[in-house]
N, C-alpha and C positions, 0 to 999 in steps of 0.2 A: 504494500500500500504506500502511496506517495506521502511525503512529509506534509505536516500541517503548518501553515504560515498565517499569522495574524497581521493584517495591515491596518494601522490606525491613523492614517493620514490620507487625504484625498490624492488619488493618482489618476493620471490620464488613462484613457481606455486602452491605449497600446501597451503601456507599462503593466497595467493590471492583467491584460491578456497574456503578456510574456510570463508573468508569474504563474498564471493558471495553467500554462503549458507544462510547468514543472511540478507544481505543488497543489494541495488542497488549500484554498484561501478563504479565510473569514475576513470580511471587509467592513471596517468602520470608518466612514469618510468624514465624520464631523465629531470626533471624540474630544470633549473638553477636558476630561480628567479620567483617572483610572477607576472610578467608582461604579461605572456602569456594570451591572451584574453580568450581562451577556458578554461583555468584553473580558471580564475576569474569568468567566467560565471557559471562554475560547482560549485565553492565554494559558490557562492551567494545562491544556493539552497541546500546546504549541511547540514546534521545533524551532520556529523563528518568529521574531517580532520586528516589524518594520514601521517606523513612524517618527514623530518628533513632538516636542513641546508638551509631553505628558510625563509626569513623574511616576515611575514604576516603583512602587513601594516594595519593601522586603517581603511582606506577606505574599504579594502576588508572585514575586520571583521564586520564593520558596515553594510555592504550589506548582510551579512550572518545571517538573522534574525531567522532562524531555528536552528542555530548551538548550539549543546549541549556539544560537547567534542572535544578537540584537543589531539591526542595521538602522542607524539614526540618520535622518535626513537633515543633517546639520554639521557644522564644523566643530562647534563646542560640545563638550561631553560632561560638563559639570553637573548635569542632572543625574548622572549614573554613578553608582558605587563600583568603580573600576576594580579595586582589589578584591571585592566580594565576587564579582563576575569572573575574574581571572582564576580565583581559587576554585571555582566550580568548572573551569574550562569553557565558560561561555564567552564566545567571541563578541567583541563590541567593535563596530566599524562606524566611520563617519565620512563626510564628504569634503575634505579639506581644500581641494584645489579649485573646484568649479566656481566658487563664489568670491575668489580673491579680487578680481578686477571690479566686479559690481560693488562689493563692500568698500573698496577704495574709492570708487566713484562717489558713494554716499558720504564718506568721510570728507572728501574734497568739496563736495557740495555744501557741507556744513561749514567748512572753512570760508568759502566764498559768501555764503548767506549771512554768517555772523559778521564778517569783516565789512561787508557792504550794506548791512542792515536790511537785507532784502525783504524778509517777512514783515518787519516793523514798518518799512516804508510802503510796501504794497498795501498794508492795512490803512496807512495814512491816506493813500489815494482813494481806496474803497470807501472810506468814511467821509469823503468830501472835504477833507481839511486842506487839500492842496490848492491853495488860492494864489500863490506867488512862488517865485523861485525859493528853494529851501536855503536856509542859512547854516552856519557852522554847527549849530546844535544838532543837526540831523546828518552831518557828514559821517561817512564811514572811514575806514582805513585801508590802505593799499595791501594787497597780497603779494604782488610781484616784488622780487628783490628782498623779501623779509627772511627771517630765520625760522625755519620749520623744525620743531623738536618732536622726535618720534620716540615714544616709550614702547619698546617691543618692536624689533626689526625683523620679524618673520615675513611670511608671504605678503600679508596685507600691509604691514608697516612699510615694507620695501616698495610696494605698489603705490602707496600714498607719496612716499619720498620721490619716486620717479616722476609723478605728476608735478610735484612742487619744483624739483630741480630742473627737469627738462622742459616743462611747460611754462613755468613762471619764474625761472631764474632764482629760485630760493636757495639759500645755503641750508644744509641739512646737518642737524645735530641729532645724535641718536644714543639711546641707552638700550642695551641688550645683555642677555646673560653671557654671550660670547661676541667678540668683535666680528665684523663682516668686511674683511679687506676687499672682497670682490666688489661690494657695493660702494665702499669708500673710493675705490679707483673709478668706478663707473659714474658715480654721482657727486664725487667730492665730499662725501659725508664724513663727519667727524665723530669718533667714538668718545662718549663722555660719561661721567657719573650721572645718576638720575638727578641729583641736586643741581648739577651744572646745566642740564637740559631745562629744568624748571626755572632756573634763575636767568638764563640767557635767551631762551626762545621767545619769539613773538607769538607763535602758535604752538601750543603743546597738544599733541595728538596721541591719545591713548590707544594702544593696540596690543594689550596684554590679555592672556586668558585668565579666567577665574580659577584660582587654586586656593588652598588654605594659606599659602604664602602671600598671595596678591589681594586677598579680600581686604577692603578698606586701606589699600596701600596708599591711596591719595586722600589725605585728610587735611586737617587744619594746618599742620606744620608745612606740608607740601604746598598748599595754596599760599601760605605766608612767604614762601620763597619766590613766588611769581611776582611780576611787576603789574602796576595798574593798567598797563597797555596789553597785557597778555590775554590771548583768547584761548580758551580750553575746549578741546574737542574729544568726545567719547563716542565711538561707534563700535566698541568691543564688548565689554560686559559691565552692567550697571554697578554690581556689587564691589567692583575694584575701587569705587569711589565712595567715600563717606558723604552721602548726599546732603546731610545737614551742614557739614563743613563747606560744601560747595555753595549752598544757598547763602550761608553767612558771608562767604568770600564775594559773592555777587552783590549782596546787599551793602556790604561795607566798602565796595570799590577796590577790593584787593586785586581783582582781575576785571578786564573790560567786558567780557561776554563769554557765553558758553554755547556750543552747538552739541546737542545730545540726541542720540538715537536709541540709547539704552538707559535703564533706570534700576534702582534697587528693587522696586516693586513694579511689575508689569502685569496688566495695563497700569499706567500712572494713576494713582488715586486722584479723585476729583478735587480733593482739598490741597493738593500739592501747589505750592506757590510758583513752581518753575514755569509753567506755561503762561502765567500772567506777567512774568517779568519781560520788559521790552528788550532786554539785552540777552534773551535766551531764545534759541531756535530749538524746539522740541519736536521730534519725529516719533512715530509709533513703531519703532524697531523695524525699519524698512531696509536694513543693510543689504540683504540679498533678494529683496522683494521686486524682482522683475519676472515677467513671464518666461523669458529665456533661461535665466539662472535657476529659478525654482524647478523648471523641467529638467535642467541638467543635473541638479542636485538629486532629484527623485530618480533619474536614470542611473546615476552613480550608486545610489543606495540599493536599487534593484540589482545591479551587477554585483555589488558586495554580497547581497543576500544569496544570489544564485551560486556564487563561488563558495560561500561558506557552507551552505546546505548540501552542495555536491562534494564536500570534503576536500575542497581545494583552498589554499590560503588566500583570503581576500586581499586586494591591493591596498585597502585603507584600514588596516588593523590598528586599533588604538594601543593595545598592550600585547606585544608578542608573547608574553608569558602565558597568556590564555591558550595560544596555539601549542606552545611547548608542553603545557600541562595535559593536553589531550593526547600526547604521545605521537604527534604527526611527524 
């Protein structure tokens, strides 16, 4: 009998058909959380789980005794208990490459929008307040030729840096766990301590994953190192930033503005002051939200799943120890 796969994210008809050629598929195209009884019952007998944005609790995973692989339609995997999955030999895969350029586009859009006050001034026009030429109180700040600071120089951080250096003549300062001499040569980037980046950059762009080590990495001390002209950009993970410290820094003029695609709680609570601040551009976590990229992510996740359930090593394995523990 073919293996049983549970899909808990909407897939295109062609991708769903490809999975059904290989496996028995239980399909939940609009699952908001893992509490739906029918989903939990299906997951308990699943060999594979494919989806995103749903927290899979330990009780659910413990009940899934035949589970071999979870294929996440995402690049981040902070929703998953990786050591626990690896200890059981359950493979976890993600989609790390296909969203790099789109997410970098989003980060750079935030740079442009905050610097030139695009959202604020668009609302100024819509409200009918544009009666004469604007004065200095509504002027923005240049992007070209400025210092772009990148915290986390992986795929997305490097893609943002390329846009700044090659497209806008920006000088690149970066902080990373290891130096990137290849990118230093290609982009003229300068390897710095995190504190140097915070103190010297005109734009600080956060591109770090969420881990126990990075949670609330950027807080009151770090905002205190920035200058009143600094613009802060976060299109990576919301919990890397202490949001209350960010709000205080914006209110007190420690930094000029913030462009945010991610938040500590998502969706953003209705009482959050961030969307009401004129110097904040707040987006609903759209980093990879284009038709082309979401389809590419889903296709990558489907390929990971097929490889894993056919007992071949998937190309985007989060923790190789899970594969080794299965004696492959």
